[in-house]
C-alpha positions in Angstrom: -0.2 -0.1 0.1 2.8 2.4 0.7 4.6 1.3 -2.2 1.6 1.9 -4.5 1.4 5.6 -2.8 5.0 6.4 -3.2 4.5 5.4 -6.9 1.6 7.9 -7.4 3.2 10.5 -5.8 6.0 10.1 -8.0 4.3 9.9 -11.1 2.4 13.3 -9.8 6.1 14.7 -9.1 7.1 13.8 -12.6 4.3 15.3 -14.3 4.8 18.7 -12.2 8.3 18.8 -13.3 7.5 18.3 -17.1 4.7 20.9 -16.9 7.2 23.4 -15.2 9.9 22.6 -17.6 7.9 23.0 -20.8 8.6 26.3 -22.1 5.9 28.8 -23.0 6.3 30.1 -26.4 5.9 33.4 -27.5 4.7 34.7 -30.6 5.3 37.5 -32.9 2.8 40.4 -32.3 2.0 43.9 -33.3 0.6 46.3 -30.7 -0.1 50.1 -31.1 1.9 53.0 -29.5 -1.3 54.5 -27.7 -4.1 53.9 -30.0 -4.8 52.8 -33.6 -8.0 54.3 -34.6 -9.8 53.7 -37.7 -9.0 56.4 -40.6 -6.2 57.8 -38.7 -2.5 57.4 -38.3 -0.5 55.3 -35.6 2.8 54.2 -34.6 2.7 50.1 -34.4 5.5 48.1 -32.7 6.1 44.3 -33.9 7.4 42.2 -31.1 9.7 39.7 -32.1 10.8 37.0 -29.2 13.6 34.5 -29.8 12.0 31.2 -29.1 15.2 29.1 -29.7 18.0 28.3 -27.1 20.5 27.4 -29.7 19.9 30.0 -32.5 19.6 33.9 -33.0 16.9 35.4 -35.0 18.5 37.2 -38.2 15.7 38.3 -40.4 12.3 39.1 -39.6 9.8 40.0 -42.9 6.4 41.1 -42.3 3.8 41.3 -45.2 1.2 44.0 -45.2 -2.3 43.4 -46.0 -3.7 43.5 -49.4 -7.5 44.0 -48.7 -6.9 47.2 -46.9 -3.6 48.3 -48.3 -1.7 51.3 -46.3 -0.2 54.1 -48.5 2.0 55.5 -45.6 4.4 53.0 -43.9 7.7 54.5 -42.4 9.8 52.1 -40.4 11.7 53.7 -37.7 15.7 52.7 -37.9 16.6 50.0 -35.4 20.3 50.0 -34.4 21.9 46.8 -35.8 19.2 46.1 -38.7 19.3 47.1 -42.3 15.5 47.8 -43.0 14.0 47.2 -46.9 10.7 48.4 -47.7 9.0 46.7 -50.6 6.0 48.3 -52.7 3.4 46.7 -55.2 0.9 48.0 -57.6 -2.6 48.3 -56.4 -5.7 46.8 -58.3 -7.7 49.6 -57.3 -5.8 53.1 -56.7 -6.0 54.8 -53.1 -6.9 58.3 -52.8 -4.9 60.0 -50.0 -4.8 64.0 -49.4 -6.7 64.5 -52.8 -4.1 62.5 -54.7 -4.3 59.0 -56.1 -1.9 56.4 -54.9 -1.2 53.6 -57.3 1.2 51.5 -55.1 1.7 50.7 -51.6 3.8 49.0 -49.3 3.7 45.1 -49.6 6.4 44.0 -47.1 9.1 45.3 -44.6 12.1 43.3 -44.2 14.4 43.4 -41.2 18.0 41.7 -41.8 20.7 41.9 -39.0 24.0 43.3 -39.4 25.5 41.2 -36.5 24.1 38.6 -34.2 20.3 39.6 -34.2 18.2 38.4 -31.7 20.0 36.3 -29.1 18.5 33.6 -27.2 16.7 34.8 -24.2 15.7 38.2 -25.7 13.2 40.0 -28.0 13.3 43.0 -30.2 10.7 45.5 -31.2 10.2 47.0 -34.9 8.3 50.4 -34.8 6.6 51.2 -38.0 4.1 54.4 -38.5 1.3 53.2 -40.7 -1.7 55.3 -42.1 -4.2 55.9 -42.9 -5.8 53.0 -41.2 -8.9 51.6 -42.8 -12.5 53.1 -41.8 -14.5 49.6 -42.6 -12.3 47.2 -40.8 -12.0 45.9 -37.3 -8.6 44.7 -37.7 -5.5 44.1 -39.9 -3.6 41.0 -40.2 0.3 40.9 -41.1 1.8 38.0 -41.7 5.5 37.3 -40.5 8.1 35.5 -41.3 11.2 34.7 -38.8 14.3 33.3 -40.0 17.0 31.9 -37.5 20.8 31.8 -37.8 20.5 27.8 -38.3 18.5 28.7 -41.4 15.1 27.7 -39.9 12.1 29.5 -40.8 9.2 30.1 -38.7 5.9 31.1 -40.5 3.5 33.1 -38.4 0.8 33.1 -40.8 -2.3 31.6 -39.4 -5.1 33.7 -39.1 -7.0 33.4 -35.8 -10.6 32.6 -36.0 -13.1 33.9 -33.5 -14.5 31.1 -31.5 -11.9 28.8 -32.3 -8.6 27.7 -30.5 -5.6 30.0 -31.2 -3.2 28.3 -33.9 0.1 27.3 -33.4 1.6 30.0 -35.5 -0.7 32.8 -35.3 -0.3 35.9 -37.6 0.1 39.4 -36.1 -3.1 41.0 -35.7 -3.7 44.9 -35.1 -7.1 45.6 -33.7 -8.3 48.9 -34.6 -10.3 51.4 -32.2 -13.1 53.6 -33.1 -12.6 56.9 -34.5 -13.0 59.9 -32.1 -16.5 61.6 -32.1 -15.1 64.7 -34.1 -14.1 62.3 -36.6 -10.6 62.7 -36.3 -8.1 60.3 -34.9 -5.9 61.5 -31.9 -3.1 59.2 -32.7 0.3 59.8 -34.5 -0.1 62.1 -37.7 1.6 61.2 -41.2 4.4 63.5 -40.8 4.7 63.4 -36.8 3.1 67.1 -36.7 0.9 66.1 -33.6 4.2 65.2 -31.7 5.9 68.3 -32.9 3.3 70.5 -31.8 3.2 68.9 -28.5 7.0 69.2 -28.1 6.6 73.0 -29.1 3.7 73.5 -26.5 6.2 72.0 -23.8 9.1 73.9 -24.9 6.8 77.2 -24.9 5.4 76.1 -21.5 9.0 75.6 -20.1 10.0 79.0 -21.6 7.2 80.7 -19.9 7.8 79.1 -16.6 11.4 80.1 -16.9 10.3 83.8 -17.7 7.9 83.6 -14.7 10.8 82.7 -12.5 13.1 85.1 -13.9 10.5 87.9 -13.2 10.2 86.7 -9.6 13.9 86.5 -9.1 14.2 90.1 -10.6 11.2 91.3 -8.5 12.8 90.0 -5.2 16.2 91.6 -6.0 14.6 94.8 -6.7 12.7 94.6 -3.2 15.9 93.6 -1.6 17.8 96.7 -3.0 15.0 99.2 -1.9 14.8 97.4 1.4 18.8 97.9 1.7 18.9 101.5 0.3 16.0 102.2 3.2 18.0 100.4 5.6 20.9 102.7 5.0 18.9 106.1 5.1 17.5 105.1 8.3 20.7 103.9 9.7 22.3 107.4 8.8 19.5 109.3 10.2 19.8 107.5 13.3 23.4 108.3 13.4 22.8 112.1 12.8 19.9 111.9 15.2 22.7 110.4 17.8 25.4 113.2 17.1 23.0 116.0 17.2 21.6 114.9 20.5 25.2 114.6 22.1 26.1 117.9 21.2 23.1 119.3 22.9 23.9 117.3 26.2 27.7 118.9 25.8 26.1 122.5 25.4 23.8 122.4 28.4 
């Protein structure tokens, strides 16, 4: 009886050890920095973890949606990586700022100059995108992850609502509703919103500094006035003392 209990306990312990030692696989994902509102612009980051303990990630290829093409795609430079932006001709031209766009970005490829993403690390690849579609709730970006041992992991399976997550899900960007005024408050195409915010902050800082200088100047002036008054009062006191002494000596 004791032997069977010991055996059962050993089996449970073995299962527990296996459960703990089984790695939790992460996926290539995409998330907005702030908000990705319909009809607006946004900065999104593709997060690429290294899932191997014996190889580094040396190349990442992200395919952009063709059902909702994005006319403006601008990757942010990433230290240690070369970036290539590929475009393709559109079957149906897009209209952007009153102009017709006949091509759009179809793929962005990041290639490591050195070791790339080493085991135990991840890397983010930021991209400014827009304008986001107004007639979609999400955008699917399919990705290929290449390792230094030539292994390629294809993150291309589209998750389906109500079903289990696939083994290699594609990155999906969820879009939020546009603001009530019809404008997105995310990143603008040329970063003007960010620049305006920075200018406002600088102006506020300058105003505060000027105010501080004014307060400091006022304090200095007051101190000088009080100093002069003190000198005058002191001199008057000395004069009064001298006159009083003369009167006493005369008497």
